[in-house]
N, C-alpha and C positions, 0 to 999 in steps of 0.2 A: 808722409808715407804711412800707410796702414799695414799692420801685420795681422795675420789670421789669429783668431782667439786660440788660446792654449787648450780649450776644451774641445777642439776639433769641429767647431761649427762651420768653419769655412775651409773645407778641404778641397783640393783640386779635383777630386773624383766626384764632385757633386754632393759631398757630405757623407760618402760611404766610408766606413772604417776599413782599416787594413784587413781585419778579420773577414769582413764581408767580401772584400776584393779577392782574398785568398780562397774563400769558399767557392766563389763563382769561377775563379781560375781553375780550381781543382775539377769542377764539373766540366769545364770546357776541355781540359786535357783528358779526362776520363772518356769523353765522347769522341775523341779523335780516332780516325782510322789508324791502325797500328803502322801501316806502311807509309802514311802520309801525315805526319805530325805537323802542327803549325809552328811557324817561326815566332819569335818574340813579337815581331811586328803584327803578325796575324792574331796572336793572343791579345795584344793591345786593342786591335780593331774589334775583335769579338767581345771584349769587355766593354768597349764603347757602345756597341750595339745593344748591350745589356744595360746601358745607362751609367756605366762606370768609366769615366774618362780618365785614362792614365797614359803616361808616356811609355814608349817601347822599353826604355831602360828600367822603368818602374815595374813593368810586367816581368822583365828579365830578373830583376831583384827578387820579386816575390816567388817566381818559379824556382830560382836557385835556393832561396831560403826554405822552400818546401822539399828540397832534395830531388827535384825533377831535372834531369839532364837537358841540354839544349836539343833542338829539333834534329840536328844531324846525328846525334848519339841515340835519340829515341827512335829514329828511322832504322838504324842498324840493329837496335835491340828488339824492335818489333812492338813492344808494349811497355807500359810504365806501371809499376806497382805503387799505388798511392796510399799505402797503409801508414799514413803520417798523422799523428795526433797534433793538430795545430790549434 
């Protein structure tokens, strides 16, 4: 059995760092229509289209760590303020 290198050479997202994934996720969320935010599944699919393959639960983990609420709460709030220094 082989394990990925600790230096991050073989990451499941095709080699992208969590910083790069969060940056792309931030752009995706900022570009959402206020009344129609994407679910965690949709965020994961959008990341995959950008060449960053992550699981839905990973997209949810990063979204949550950025302080962004789930889609049902974002829909009620209308817009998300992403003034987060990550």
